[in-house]
C-alpha positions in Angstrom: 86.1 21.8 151.2 84.9 18.3 151.1 81.5 19.3 149.6 83.2 21.3 146.8 85.3 18.4 145.8 82.3 16.1 145.6 80.5 18.5 143.3 83.5 19.1 141.1 83.5 17.1 137.7 86.1 14.4 137.2 89.1 15.2 135.0 87.8 12.8 132.2 84.4 14.4 132.2 86.0 17.8 132.1 88.1 17.0 129.1 85.0 15.5 127.3 82.9 18.6 127.9 85.8 20.8 126.8 86.1 18.8 123.6 82.4 19.0 122.9 82.4 22.7 123.4 85.4 23.1 121.0 83.6 21.0 118.3 80.5 23.1 118.6 82.5 26.3 118.2 84.3 24.9 115.1 81.0 23.8 113.5 79.5 27.3 114.1 82.5 28.8 112.5 82.1 26.6 109.4 78.4 27.1 108.9 78.2 30.7 110.2 77.9 32.2 106.7 75.5 29.6 105.3 71.9 30.7 104.9 69.2 28.1 105.5 66.7 27.3 102.7 63.2 28.5 103.0 61.1 26.3 105.2 64.1 24.9 106.9 65.7 26.0 110.2 69.4 25.8 110.9 72.1 24.3 108.7 72.0 20.8 107.4 74.3 18.2 108.8 77.6 17.6 107.0 77.3 15.2 104.2 78.3 11.6 104.9 81.3 10.2 103.2 80.5 7.8 100.4 81.1 4.2 101.2 84.2 2.8 99.6 83.4 0.7 96.5 84.3 -3.0 96.9 87.4 -4.0 95.1 86.9 -6.0 92.0 87.9 -9.7 91.8 90.8 -8.8 89.6 92.2 -6.5 92.3 91.5 -8.9 95.1 93.3 -11.8 93.4 97.0 -11.8 94.0 99.3 -11.3 91.0 101.8 -13.9 89.8 101.3 -17.7 89.6 98.8 -17.8 92.4 96.5 -15.3 90.7 96.8 -17.1 87.3 95.9 -20.4 89.0 92.9 -18.8 90.7 91.7 -17.4 87.4 92.2 -20.7 85.7 90.1 -22.5 88.3 87.3 -20.0 88.1 84.3 -21.6 86.3 83.7 -20.2 82.9 80.3 -19.2 81.6 78.7 -21.9 79.3 78.7 -20.7 75.6 75.3 -19.8 74.2 73.6 -22.7 72.4 73.8 -22.5 68.6 70.5 -22.3 66.8 69.4 -25.6 65.4 70.1 -25.9 61.6 67.2 -25.5 59.4 66.1 -28.8 57.7 67.2 -28.9 54.1 64.2 -28.3 51.8 63.3 -31.1 49.6 64.0 -30.5 45.8 60.8 -29.5 43.9 59.1 -32.4 42.4 58.4 -32.3 38.6 54.7 -31.8 37.8 52.8 -35.0 37.2 52.3 -35.6 33.5 48.9 -36.5 32.1 48.4 -40.1 30.9 48.7 -40.8 27.2 46.6 -43.1 25.0 45.9 -43.4 21.3 43.9 -40.4 20.1 44.7 -38.4 23.3 48.0 -36.5 23.3 47.8 -33.4 25.6 50.4 -30.9 24.7 50.9 -32.0 21.2 49.7 -29.8 18.4 46.9 -31.1 16.1 49.0 -31.2 13.0 51.8 -33.4 14.4 49.2 -35.6 16.1 47.5 -36.3 12.8 50.8 -37.0 11.0 51.8 -39.5 13.8 48.4 -41.2 13.6 48.5 -41.5 9.8 52.0 -42.9 9.8 53.4 -39.9 7.9 56.4 -39.3 10.2 59.5 -41.2 9.3 60.2 -44.2 11.6 63.8 -43.9 12.9 64.0 -47.1 14.9 62.0 -50.1 16.1 62.0 -52.8 18.8 60.2 -56.2 18.6 59.0 -57.5 22.0 57.9 -60.9 20.5 59.0 -63.9 22.7 59.8 -61.9 25.8 58.3 -62.2 29.2 56.5 -59.2 30.7 59.5 -58.4 32.9 62.0 -58.7 30.0 59.7 -56.7 27.7 59.3 -53.8 30.2 63.1 -53.6 30.7 63.9 -53.9 27.0 61.3 -51.2 26.2 62.8 -48.7 28.7 66.4 -49.3 27.5 65.3 -48.8 23.9 63.5 -45.5 24.6 66.5 -44.2 26.5 68.9 -45.0 23.7 66.6 -43.6 21.0 66.2 -40.3 22.8 70.0 -40.1 23.5 70.5 -40.6 19.8 68.2 -37.8 18.9 65.5 -39.9 17.3 61.9 -38.7 17.2 59.5 -41.4 15.9 60.1 -45.1 16.8 58.0 -48.2 16.4 57.3 -50.6 19.2 56.1 -54.1 18.0 54.1 -56.1 20.5 52.3 -58.5 18.1 48.5 -58.8 17.9 48.0 -62.2 19.5 44.9 -62.9 21.5 43.8 -62.1 25.0 45.1 -65.5 26.4 48.5 -65.5 24.6 51.7 -63.8 25.6 51.5 -61.5 22.6 48.1 -60.3 23.7 49.4 -59.5 27.2 52.4 -57.5 25.8 50.0 -55.6 23.5 47.8 -54.7 26.6 50.7 -53.8 28.8 52.7 -51.6 26.4 50.5 -48.5 26.8 50.9 -48.9 30.6 54.7 -49.1 30.4 54.8 -46.1 28.2 53.0 -44.1 30.8 55.2 -45.2 33.7 58.3 -43.2 34.8 60.9 -42.7 33.5 59.4 -43.6 30.1 56.6 -41.0 30.3 59.0 -38.1 30.7 60.6 -39.1 27.3 57.4 -39.4 25.3 55.1 -36.8 23.7 52.5 -39.2 22.2 51.9 -42.7 20.9 49.4 -44.0 18.4 48.4 -47.4 16.9 50.5 -48.1 13.8 49.1 -48.2 10.3 48.7 -51.7 8.6 52.0 -51.2 6.7 53.8 -51.0 10.1 52.0 -53.8 11.9 48.5 -52.3 12.5 47.1 -53.3 16.0 50.3 -55.2 16.9 52.5 -52.1 16.9 52.6 -48.5 18.2 54.2 -45.3 16.9 56.0 -43.5 19.7 56.9 -39.8 19.4 59.9 -39.0 21.6 60.8 -35.6 23.2 63.9 -33.9 22.1 66.9 -34.4 24.4 67.4 -31.4 26.7 
């Protein structure tokens, strides 16, 4: 009797073995009608349950004032940097005009150039630069050409005086063609020629102005 009690399983072990046997019978009943795939023996193990998805931050945060405060304290993503503005393109520069001199008037037709040189165009205004310094003469000439073009005049006379190379009149005579070729005067002028004797000869210039645009 003592030997049989020693070999008999304990009540806990007996219950565990009975449970294992019951689980095995239940599993055989479930997969009894399932046919295994070719190349495989026995039924596959039951599929594992998918892991629960983690709750989003919105679900984890409490509702009410505390949730709003938590969302307000959450750092916000920095806005994307704006593209740098394109540099403004410089306005197109007007083409450089060729220099003018007596007998050389690019862009002027031959007939009008001959009429200007021969003094056949009516003189509609004149300016006398006698007695002025170079600075005064250059300023006066520019203002005169501006007013003449605004008034719609075409041919004007610029009197410099003949003088000699050492006198002030000689300097004004030498500088006048240069001033006529400088901006903004050059943009207003089509041509200039040495005047005929009746209008001052070597001491004066005919100046043909462009029409006002």
